[in-house]
N, C-alpha and C positions, 0 to 999 in steps of 0.2 A: 453281866455278860459272861457266857460260858467260856471255858478255857480250852485252848488247843495247843498241844506240844508238837513241834516240828523238830525232827532229829536231822541235822545237817544243814549247812548254810551255803550250799552250792546254788546254782541258778534255779534248780527246781524248788529248793526250800525257800529261797528269797521270793520267787514268783508266787508261791503259795501264800506266804506271809503277807505280801502286799495286797493280794486280792481277797484274803479272808479276814484281814484285821478289823474290818467294820462289822463282821459277824461274830468274831471270837476275840477274846483276849489272848493274843498269840505270844508264845515264848519259843525261841529257837535255841536248841542246844547244839553246840559245835565243839568237837573234840580238839580241833586245832586252835592255834592262838589268833587266827584271823579268819575272816569270811572268804567264801569264794569256791571252796572245793577245788576242782581242777581248773577253774578260772584263776590260776595261781601265778603270782609274780614274786620273785625273790630278788632282793637288791643287796649288793655288796659294793659300795662306792669304789670306783666309778661305774660299776657294772650293773646291768639289769637283765633278768632272765624270766621269760615266760616258760616255766618248766612243766606246766600241765597242758591244757588245750592250747594249740598253736594259732588257730584262726577259726573262723566259722563262716558258713554260708547262710543265706536266708531264702528258702525255697517255698515257704508257706506264707499266706497272706497275714495270718495272725502274728507270726514272728517278724515279718517285715514291718508291720505296724508298731511292734514293740521296740525295734531298734531305731526307727526313724527319729524319734525325739533325742535319742542318744547320739545319733549322727549329727543332728542339728546343733546340739550343744557342744560337740567335739569330744565326747567320751568314747565314741566309736569312729574309726576311720577305715577306709579301704586300704588293703595292702596289695600293691601292684608289683609283686616280686618277679624276678627272673627265676623261673622254675625249671628243674630238670628231673627226669626219671633216670635212675641209675640201677643197672643190673650188676650186682657184685661190686665192681669198682669202675664200670664202664658206663658213660653217659649214652643213653639210647634215644632220648627225646628232649628237646628244649622248647620252652614256651614262655610267654610273658603274660602274667595274670591280668594286666590292664586290658588285654584283648579278649578275656574270657569271663566266665561267671565271676561276679565280685566275691572276693574273700575279705573278711573284716577282722579287725583286731580292736581290743580295748586300748585306750590312750590315757596315760602314758604306759600302762601295763594292762594285761588281761584282767587283773583283779580290780581295775577301775570300774568295770561294769558292776561287780558285786558290791563294791563300796558305795556306789551310787544307789543301788537297790536296798542296801542295809540301813540307810538313813532313817532315823525315827522308829526303828524296830527294836524289840527287846531281845537281845542276843546274848547268851551266856557262852563265852568262849572258854577254851581249856576245860570243858566238861564232857567227859566221855560217858554216855549213858550205856549201862550194861544190862539192865533188867527192867521189865515192866511188871507191876503188880496191880491187882484190881480189888477194890472194896466197893464203895458206891461209885467212885470215879477211878481214873488211872493214876497210879503213882509211878514215877520214874526214879530209878536209883542209879547213881554214877559209881565209877570205880573207886571213889574215896568213901563210899558208903552214905553220901548225902542223898536225901530223899526230897523230891519235888512233887507236890500233891495237887489233887483237885482238877485233873484234866478230863474233860468229856471225850475229846478226840486225841489220838496220837497218830502222827504221820511220820514215817521214816523215809528219808530220801538218800540214805546211805546205799552203797553198792549192795547188790543182792546178797552175797555171802554175809556181809556185816549186818544187814537187815535181818537175816535169818537168825543170827545169834541173839538179837535183841527181842524180836517179837515172840509172843507165846505160841506154843505148838497148836493151841486151839484156833489160831488164826486160820480161816478157811482156805487161804491160798498158800499155806505153808509148803505143801508138796510141790506146787507149781514153781515157787521161787527156789526151792531146793534144786530143781532141775536146771536152773540157769547157772552156767559156769562162766567164770571170768578169767581173762589173762592178765598178767602183770606187765609192767613196763619200767625200765630204768630211764631216768632223765639225767644226762650228763651236762653240766653247765661249765663252760670254758670262757674265761676272760683272756683275751689275746692282746698282743702288742699292736701299736698303731700302724705297723707296716703290713698288716694283714689285708690283702686285696682279693676278695673272693670272686669267682667267676659266676656265681649264682647266689640267690638269697634263700631259696627253698628247694629241698630235694627229697623226693620219695625214693627209698632204696629197697630193692628186693634181692633175694638170694644172698643175704648177709645177716650177721648178728645185729646190724643197725637197720632201722626202718625209716628214719627221718633225720634230716639235718637242716637247721635253720640258722641263718645269720640274723640273730635276734636284734642286733643293733641296727639292722636295716629297716626294721619296722618303723612306722611313724612315731616321732618324738621319743626315741629310745636313747638319745645321747650319742656321743661320738666314740665312746670306748668300744672297740670291736668285741662282740660276744657270739658264741655258738651255743645252740641247744641241740643236743644229740639224743634221740630216742632209740633205745634198743628194740630189737624185734621181740614179739611176745614169747616166742619159743626160747630165746636166750634168757629173758627175764624169769620165766617160770622155772627154768632149770637152775638158775643161779641166784634166785632171790635171797637165799641165805648165805651166799658166798661173801667173803670179806670185801669191803668197799674198795680197798686199794687194788685188789685183783681185778675187779670189774672196771674200775677207772682205767687201769693200765691197758686192758684188752680193748675197750671202746676207743681210747685215745689212739692206739695203734691202727685200728680199722679206719677211724676218721682221717688220720694222716694219709693213709693210702688213697682214700676216696677223693679228698679235696686237694691232694698234692701239696700239703703244707704241714710241717711238723708241729703238732699241737702238744707234744709231750712236755714242752717247756712253757706251757700256758701259765700266765701269771696268777690265774685263779682257777681252781678245779673243785667242783662240788658235785656230789651224786645224790639223787633222790630216787627212792624206789616207790613206785605205785603198785601195790600188791594187786589191786583190782582196778584195771584201767579200761578194759573193753570186753564185751561179751565174746565168748568163743564162737557162738552162732549169732549172727545179727538178726535174730527174730524180732518181731514187734509184738508188744503186749499192751492190752488195755490196762488202765490203772488197777492195781490190786486193792480192792476195798471190801471190808467186812462191816456192813451196816449194823449187824447185831452187836459186835464187839466195839464198834466205832474205832477201828484201826484201819489204816491204809498205808500204801507205799507206792512210790513212783520214782522216776529218775531217768537220766539219759539212757540207762541200760534197758529201759522199756521200749525205746524207739531208736535203736541202732547205734547208740553211743555218741551221737554228735551233740554239740552245744544246742542246736535248734531242737533236738530231741528232748533235752532236759526241760526246755521251756514248754514244748507242746505236751509232754507227759504231765507236767504240773497243771496246765490249763485243762486237760482232759479230766484230771482228778477234781479240780475246782468245780467244773460243770457237774460232776457226779455228786459231789457233796452238797452243792447249792440247790440241786433239784431233789435231794433226798428228804 
């Protein structure tokens, strides 16, 4: 059986692997210590934080069919949050998601979806691929100098700028991917005292250095310890991605306290994570980038608007292209 290398173990990479494992001997290379990409959950007892994707919708038939078995087995549940829209520090709209389009989350964490999909796959974690070389087949080299050989196909599901660093300049879509620019995002994780009583569970924020606040502990099966996940705006993250973490934490804590009318500066747990490539600057849509001559391809949520569903559909589009080639 011919070998296929997939770079990245987010939803796109895991979807590709599960659908192509009967046609190829698939190996996934993941630079992080765990699978999931932005389907990310971090735990620090007694706290739990979804510090990447916050929830997802299901608007296409294929994706609804994909998540239904996960709903049936309890790995995915609907999140019926009290939602607000905030301009600066003022609430301008309130709603309840149980009355609107369903929003879903992984249970007991967003990474539960990835862990489910990763079962029985060959995944090499803590391996950052830095270069591809070709003789008869593709060779992948990691940052430690280790070489992995004999791959007929290589697919990158990393964000566009990281994919560009890995794939050779002879890849025919090199210039198209180079034109895709991505914003960053800071994710602030706060573990609070039991007396925290929020007036909402989810907030979209505009005209602020904060873009999102979630009471993560109010999602299904997250435990009793109160937690907040705060996302910065893209503009703030891009300007301050190399700023010291304590400075960023202090600033985002101050803004959060003003917005929710609760002092979070004394939070019992504070952790900051920086996503350098979180969302496209322009939410354009792209077909999978595939080079049949080189047998290299790339896809990801950044091809279809940056949403979780986009990650799945981008992978499915690429699968169709490879299987019919």
